[in-house]
Each structure stands twice: as structure tokens, then as C-alpha cells.
C-alpha positions as CSV (number, residue, x, y, z in Angstrom):
1,M,-34.1,15.4,42.8
2,K,-31.1,17.7,43.5
3,A,-32.8,19.2,46.6
4,E,-33.7,15.7,47.9
5,I,-30.1,14.5,47.5
6,E,-28.8,17.6,49.3
7,A,-31.3,17.0,52.2
8,I,-30.5,13.3,52.5
9,T,-26.7,13.9,52.4
10,R,-27.0,16.4,55.2
11,E,-29.3,14.1,57.2
12,S,-27.5,10.7,56.8
13,K,-23.9,12.2,56.4
14,V,-22.4,9.2,54.7
15,V,-21.8,8.3,51.1
16,A,-20.6,4.7,50.5
17,I,-18.1,4.5,47.7
18,V,-18.2,1.3,45.6
19,R,-15.4,0.6,43.1
20,G,-14.7,-2.3,40.8
21,F,-17.5,-4.7,41.5
22,P,-20.1,-6.2,39.2
23,A,-23.7,-5.0,39.4
24,E,-25.0,-8.0,41.4
25,I,-22.4,-7.3,44.1
26,C,-23.1,-3.6,44.1
27,V,-26.8,-4.4,44.8
28,R,-25.9,-6.8,47.7
29,L,-23.6,-4.1,49.1
30,A,-26.4,-1.5,48.7
31,D,-28.7,-3.7,50.7
32,A,-26.1,-4.2,53.4
33,Y,-25.5,-0.4,53.6
34,R,-29.3,0.2,53.8
35,R,-29.6,-2.2,56.7
36,G,-26.7,-0.3,58.4
37,G,-28.3,3.1,57.8
38,I,-26.5,4.4,54.8
39,R,-28.7,5.9,52.1
40,L,-26.2,7.1,49.5
41,V,-24.1,4.8,47.2
42,E,-21.5,6.1,44.8
43,V,-20.6,3.6,42.1
44,T,-17.4,4.7,40.4
45,F,-16.3,4.7,36.8
46,N,-12.9,3.1,36.0
47,Q,-11.2,5.5,33.7
48,R,-8.6,3.0,32.6
49,K,-11.3,0.5,31.5
50,P,-14.0,2.2,29.4
51,E,-15.4,-1.3,28.6
52,T,-16.6,-1.4,32.3
53,W,-18.5,1.9,32.2
54,K,-21.7,0.1,31.1
55,D,-21.4,-2.1,34.2
56,T,-21.2,1.0,36.4
57,A,-24.4,2.3,34.7
58,A,-26.1,-1.1,35.1
59,A,-25.2,-1.1,38.8
60,I,-26.7,2.3,39.3
61,K,-29.9,1.3,37.5
62,E,-30.3,-1.9,39.5
63,I,-29.7,-0.2,42.8
64,R,-32.3,2.4,41.9
65,G,-34.8,-0.2,40.8
66,E,-34.2,-2.5,43.8
67,F,-34.2,0.2,46.6
68,A,-36.1,3.1,45.0
69,G,-36.4,5.9,47.6
70,E,-34.4,4.0,50.3
71,V,-30.9,4.0,48.7
72,R,-30.0,6.8,46.3
73,A,-27.4,5.9,43.7
74,G,-25.0,8.1,41.8
75,A,-21.8,7.9,39.8
76,G,-18.3,8.5,41.0
77,T,-15.1,9.5,39.2
78,V,-17.1,11.2,36.5
79,L,-14.8,13.1,34.2
80,T,-16.7,13.3,30.9
81,Y,-20.1,14.3,29.5
82,D,-20.6,10.8,28.3
83,Q,-20.2,9.5,31.8
84,L,-22.6,12.1,33.0
85,S,-25.1,11.0,30.4
86,M,-24.7,7.4,31.3
87,C,-25.4,8.2,35.0
88,E,-28.5,10.2,34.1
89,D,-29.8,7.6,31.7
90,A,-29.3,4.9,34.4
91,G,-31.4,6.9,36.9
92,G,-28.4,8.2,38.9
93,E,-29.2,11.2,41.0
94,Y,-25.8,12.7,41.5
95,I,-22.3,12.7,40.3
96,V,-19.0,12.8,42.3
97,T,-15.8,13.9,40.6
98,P,-12.1,13.9,41.7
99,N,-11.6,17.3,40.2
100,V,-13.3,20.7,39.5
101,K,-14.6,21.1,36.0
102,P,-17.1,24.0,36.1
103,T,-18.8,23.2,32.8
104,L,-19.4,19.6,33.8
105,I,-20.8,20.7,37.2
106,R,-23.2,23.2,35.4
107,S,-24.3,20.5,33.0
108,A,-25.1,18.1,35.9
109,V,-27.1,20.8,37.7
110,E,-29.0,21.7,34.5
111,R,-30.1,18.1,34.2
112,G,-31.4,18.1,37.8
113,L,-28.5,16.1,39.3
114,A,-26.6,17.0,42.4
115,A,-22.8,17.5,41.9
116,M,-20.1,16.7,44.4
117,P,-16.8,17.7,42.9
118,G,-13.4,17.0,44.4
119,A,-11.3,19.9,45.5
120,L,-8.1,20.4,47.4
121,T,-7.5,24.2,47.5
122,P,-9.8,27.1,48.5
123,S,-9.7,28.4,44.9
124,E,-10.9,25.1,43.6
125,A,-13.6,24.9,46.2
126,V,-14.9,28.4,45.4
127,D,-14.9,27.7,41.6
128,A,-16.9,24.4,42.2
129,W,-19.3,26.1,44.5
130,E,-19.9,29.0,42.1
131,A,-20.5,26.5,39.3
132,G,-23.5,25.1,41.3
133,A,-22.0,22.2,43.3
134,S,-24.1,20.9,46.1
135,F,-21.2,19.8,48.2
136,I,-17.4,20.0,47.8
137,K,-15.5,16.7,48.3
138,L,-12.4,17.7,50.1
139,F,-9.9,15.1,48.8
140,P,-7.7,13.5,50.0
141,A,-9.0,14.4,53.5
142,G,-7.1,11.6,55.3
143,S,-3.8,13.0,54.1
144,L,-4.7,16.6,54.9
145,G,-6.2,16.0,58.3
146,P,-9.0,17.8,60.3
147,G,-6.7,20.8,60.8
148,Y,-6.8,21.5,57.1
149,V,-10.6,21.3,57.1
150,K,-10.7,23.9,59.8
151,A,-8.3,26.2,58.0
152,V,-10.2,26.0,54.7
153,R,-13.6,26.5,56.4
154,A,-12.5,29.6,58.3
155,P,-13.0,31.9,55.2
156,L,-15.4,29.5,53.4
157,S,-17.9,28.6,56.1
158,H,-20.7,29.0,53.6
159,I,-19.5,26.0,51.6
160,P,-20.5,22.5,52.7
161,F,-17.6,20.1,52.6
162,L,-17.5,16.2,52.5
163,A,-14.3,14.6,53.8
164,V,-13.2,11.8,51.4
165,G,-10.1,9.7,51.1
166,G,-8.7,7.9,54.1
167,V,-11.8,8.4,56.2
168,S,-13.2,5.6,58.4
169,A,-15.3,5.1,61.5
170,A,-12.1,5.7,63.5
171,N,-11.6,9.3,62.3
172,A,-14.9,10.4,60.8
173,A,-16.0,12.2,63.9
174,E,-12.9,14.3,63.8
175,F,-13.7,15.6,60.4
176,M,-17.3,16.3,61.4
177,R,-16.1,18.3,64.4
178,A,-13.8,20.2,62.0
179,G,-16.8,21.4,60.1
180,C,-17.6,18.8,57.4
181,V,-21.3,18.0,56.8
182,G,-20.5,14.4,55.8
183,V,-18.0,11.9,54.7
184,G,-17.4,9.5,51.7
185,V,-16.0,6.1,52.7
186,G,-15.0,2.8,51.0
187,G,-12.7,0.8,53.3
188,N,-14.5,-1.9,55.3
189,L,-17.7,-1.0,53.5
190,T,-16.2,-2.8,50.5
191,N,-14.0,-5.4,52.4
192,K,-13.2,-7.9,49.7
193,E,-12.7,-10.8,52.1
194,W,-16.2,-10.2,53.7
195,I,-17.7,-9.9,50.2
196,A,-16.1,-13.2,49.1
197,E,-17.4,-14.9,52.3
198,G,-20.8,-13.4,51.8
199,A,-20.5,-11.8,55.2
200,W,-23.1,-9.1,54.4
201,D,-24.0,-8.7,58.1
202,R,-20.5,-7.7,58.9
203,I,-20.6,-5.0,56.2
204,S,-24.0,-3.9,57.6
205,E,-22.3,-3.6,61.1
206,A,-19.5,-1.6,59.6
207,A,-22.0,0.7,58.0
208,K,-23.9,1.1,61.2
209,E,-20.7,1.9,63.1
210,L,-19.8,4.5,60.5
211,V,-23.2,6.1,60.6
212,E,-23.1,6.3,64.4
213,S,-19.6,7.8,64.4
214,V,-20.8,10.9,62.4
215,Q,-23.9,11.6,64.5
216,I,-22.2,14.2,66.7
């Protein structure tokens, strides 16, 4: 499973980030992403609302059941072992974190899940990589810019980075040219007006535009 997620991430280069929607909307979004060429969906935990964690797990489970093999679901903003277990029990295949917690990364890897921890500094990136991370989520990439990616990759060219935070179809190619192997994006992929209107085709088009932008 871990090796599959690593291969799919390198091939498709885009992780769609879904935050704050009920399971049925997450499934509709996953379908729109699938039609646009995105194969990875990260459903995030809301740390301020533990009562919603079960909904995050339910969304992961439903996406896996509905699009088995086509769309691979994982959990985002994973900070605790309970959340890791909830992801695993729901059939999630990877976790994404905003920070570097080596013991949590190792636990995910031991369970067969891929780990994509968030890091800002070279020291954090190396610590996460040595703990077994599949990719390092450079966050917030939009604030740091492609120049920072180049600077970090100069001594750490062996570590695969994903650009996350402030990334869109307009600037994704810049981060790819700077050396990232992929990007994590919310933005128009979760446009609330489009969702409210049921404009799933517009979301699919946004997904397609993003996928095309990273194929450089």
C-alpha cells in the first residue's frame, strides 16, 4: 500500500485537500476530482472539533468504497495516534500532518501507511525523512516561494518535497520546476459556491487544469 501511494503520488503529482465537508460532499468532490485526473484525496481532521473526527473517517471510508483503486483517500492534519488509528480503520492509505512528529511517522509506516509530514526547515525535513516519511510537505509553500524550494533542495536533493499552502494552477508549475515532485491543493478544488450550486463539472475542470499545470 505504501509503495503504491508513493508511485501514484509521483505519477499524478496532485493531492486534493478537502476540509470541513460532510461525507456525502466529500464523495461528490472525489468523483469530480477523478474525472479531472486527480487520484489522491486528503480529508482533514478539524482539531478544534473532535466531534467531527468520525465524519472525517466516514468520508475516507466512503471514498475508498466508492472509488476503490481509482481514488486513494488519506487523512490530513493528523496529530494524534487516535487519528492515525481512525484513518487506518477507515481504510485510509496515508496520513498528512502539519508538523514533524517522528514517532507518529514511524507508527504510520509500521502500519503500512504512507506518511507526508509538514516541514518548514531543512532540519525538520531531514528528521521526517529519517523517520520514514514518503514525502515532505513543504508548508506553507506559497508564502516561501519557489526560491526557497530550490535553496532547501540544494543540500537535500534526495528528499522528495510536495508544495502545499497557497499553491494553485497559476503557480504549481513554478514549484515543480523548483524541484518539487508534486503539490497539495484546496482552493478552487473546494470552491464553496460551486459546491452549493452543484457545479461539479466546474470543479472537474479546475482539477484538470491543475493536473495539466504540473505535467512539466
